[in-house]
Structure formats: structure tokens, C-alpha cells
N, C-alpha and C positions, 0 to 999 in steps of 0.2 A: 522428460527430455534431459539427458545427462549433460553436464558441463565437460568441456575439455579441462585438463589439469591447469592450464594457464588461466583460463577464464575463472575457474573456481578459486584459484589463489587471488586473482584480482578482485573478485567479489568479496571474499573474506577480508582482505585488506581494507577495502573501501568501507565495509560494514563496521569493522573495528575502529576505524577513524571516526566514523559518525557516532558510534557509541561513546567513545572517549570524549569527543567534543560535546555531546549532550550531557555527559556526566559532569564535565567542568562547568557548563552553563547552569546545570541544576544546583551545583554547590554555590555558584555565584548568586543565584536567585535566592537561595536559602539565607546566605549571608546578608543580602540586601533586606530580606524580610525581617530578619532579627534586628537589624540596625534601624529600620524605619517603620516597623509595624507594631512592635511590642508595646509601645507606649499608648498610642491612640487607636490602634486597630487590632487589638489583641485577639478578638474572636475570629476575625478573618485570618490572622496570622496562623492560628492553630490549624485551620482548614487547609491553608496553602502549604503549611509544613507537612501535613499528612499527604497531600497530593504529590509533593516533591519527593517524599520518601517512597511513595508507591512507584514513582518513575524510576528511582534508583533500583528498587527491587525488580522491576520489569526489565531494566537494562541488564541486570545480572542473569536473568532467565534467558534473554536473547543471546547473551554471551555464551552461556552454557550450551545452547542449541546450535550455535553457529558451526562448530566443528563437525556436526552431524549432517549438515546440508550437503547433498551430493547431486541434486538435479534442479532443473529450472523451476518446477512447481514448488518445491520446498524453499528455494531462494526467494521466490515471489511472496510466499506467505510470510516469511520472516521479514522481508523488506516492508511489507504492508504493516506488520506489527510495529516496526521501528518508526515508520512514518506516523502512525497513530500516536505513539508516545511523544514524538517531536511536536506534534500539534497540541497535545495535552500540555507539554511544557510551555509552549507559546501562550496558551490561555492563562496558566498560572502566573507566569512571569509578567504578563501584561496587567493582570489584576494587582499583583504586588506593587508594581511601579505606577499604577494608576494612569496608564496610558492606553490609547486605542490599540487594539491588537494589530500587529504588523501582518501584512500578507506575505507569509514566508514562501519563498520559491518552492513550489511543490516538485517532488521527484517524479519525473515522467517515466511511467512504466515502459513506454515505447523506447525511450533512450536506454532504460535498463535492459530491455530485451535485446536491443541492438548490441549493447556492450557485452552482454552475456552470450552472444552468438545465437540469439533466438529467432533469427530470420527464417524465411522459408516460404513455401507455397501455402497460402491460406486454405487451400482445399485439401492439404495433406492431413493424414490421420494423426490426431493428437490425443484422442480419448473419446469422451462422450459426444463432444461437439463435432459434427461432421459437415455442417453447412451453415450458411448465413441465417436461415430461418430459425434453426435451433439456437443459434447464438443470440439473436434478438429476443427470442422467447425467454431464454435463461435470464436476461437482464430486465425482462418485463417491458420491452419496447416494441413498438410497431415495426414491421419490416420496412427497411429503408430509412430508419432514423439516422440523423446526422452523427458524425464522429463526436461532436461536442455533447450530444445527448447520450451517446454511449459512454463517454468518459464520466459524465455526471452521474449516470445511473450506476456505473460500476463503483465509483468512490462512495456513493451513498450506501449501497448495499454492503460493500466490503467493511466499512466502518462498523456497521451493525453486527457483522458476523465475526469480527476479530475476537479471539479469546480474551484479549485485554478489555474489550468493551462488554464482555459477558461474564466478568468476574472469574476468568479462567476456564469457563465451560467450553470444551472443545467439540461438543456434539454438532456444531454447525460447520465443522471443517469440510465435510463432503460438499456442502452447498457452496462454501467459499472457493473450493477448488474448481467447481463447475463455473462460477462466474468469472474466475481468473482465466479459465480456458476460453470462455466466451469473449472476454475482453481482448485476449491475445488474438483470437481469430478475427474479430471485427476491426481491431487496430490495423491489421495488415490488409484485410478485405477492403476497408474504406480509405486506405492511404492513397495519395495521388499517384504514386508509382504503380499501384495495382488497379488503375482505372480499367484497363482492358480486361484483366482477369475478373474484376468485379462485374463488368458488363456481361461477360460470358456466364458467370454464376447466376446473374439475375435471370437469365434464360433457363438455366438448369433448375434453379430452386424457386419455383413459382409458389408464393405463399397461399395462393388460392387453391392449390391442388391438395 
């Protein structure tokens, strides 16, 4: 699904702001680690230093890929990678500062889809996922599972399939695209505003057939 020029520009601007903000926080975390860990926690320091350097390298890769994003699927994949890196930074920073990990406000892909102009009829053609039964199956869920279960299953699978979580291995990207598509479908299908549509689809897509 292509972006409009305006939405694409908005997406890229937002991503660049998040990348730069995370880069600054990563630098601050490293400065803190140098000041407070080198004396008494040197072994932990070197591990955290390595992790923060990996974050910086990953941000550079995302920055390089950003100008090449031209459709919703590509935008979602890059968004997911950045979210994974943001969570990794939170883990490292929490360990360096010896504090409980804060629950960072997670980026809602539903909000992202809305901002990117990704609305539409959930029964419309998007690719491999054509109905609710296929979408639930793609996420390994029983037909009729709740939106909360859909979100949890999507995030769990997406984290495992991210190239960043697989040491750069991109062989899982087709599966990642499929679960992104399934999540998009079910997010709309199960939304309160789509109650009537979902009811109609329940009749059309009987999982027992």
C-alpha cells in the first residue's frame, strides 16, 4: 500500500526525530556508564558499552534505509525495527543506572496506521490475508481471540522475526510481512467501529468450514 507524498514526508520526519532522540539518549547512557561503572562494575560496563555501540550501528542502518521506504509495509517493518532498538536501549540504560526498567509508552501500530493513511475496509484485498480466519491462523491464535491477544501475539512474533534480533538475518522477512498484514487486518476487524462489519464476516468466514 503506497503512501501519499504528504504522509511519506510526515513518516520520515517522525522517524528521523525518534532516531536522533535515541542517539542522544544512547550517548548519555554511555557517559553515565563511564562515570559510574568503570570503578566497581567494569565487567558489566564493557557489556553495556558493546550493547550501546550496537544500538548506534543499528540506528545508522535504519537511517540509511529510511529514504528507500515508499509503502506502508516497508514503513511498518522499519518502525518495528526502531521500536525493538528503543526497547533494547531501555534495558541497557536501566541496568547501567541500576533501576527497575521503566514501562516505556509503546508505539501503537494502530495509531501509526491511522497517521499513515492505512485505514480501509478490513475485507479489502491486501495480499495473502483475505479473511479473519487466515489472519488468526497467521498469528497462531484461535478464531475469535481478543484484540489484546492479537496484539500480544503479534509483538511476540515480530520481536523474534526482526533482523536485529536475528543478527541481521533477513530470511524471516516474508513471515514478518505476513504477520504484519494479519495484525493490520485484525486490528481493523476487531475495532469497535467495525463491529457490524466483523459480525458480517463472522457469518462469511466460518472456521469450521
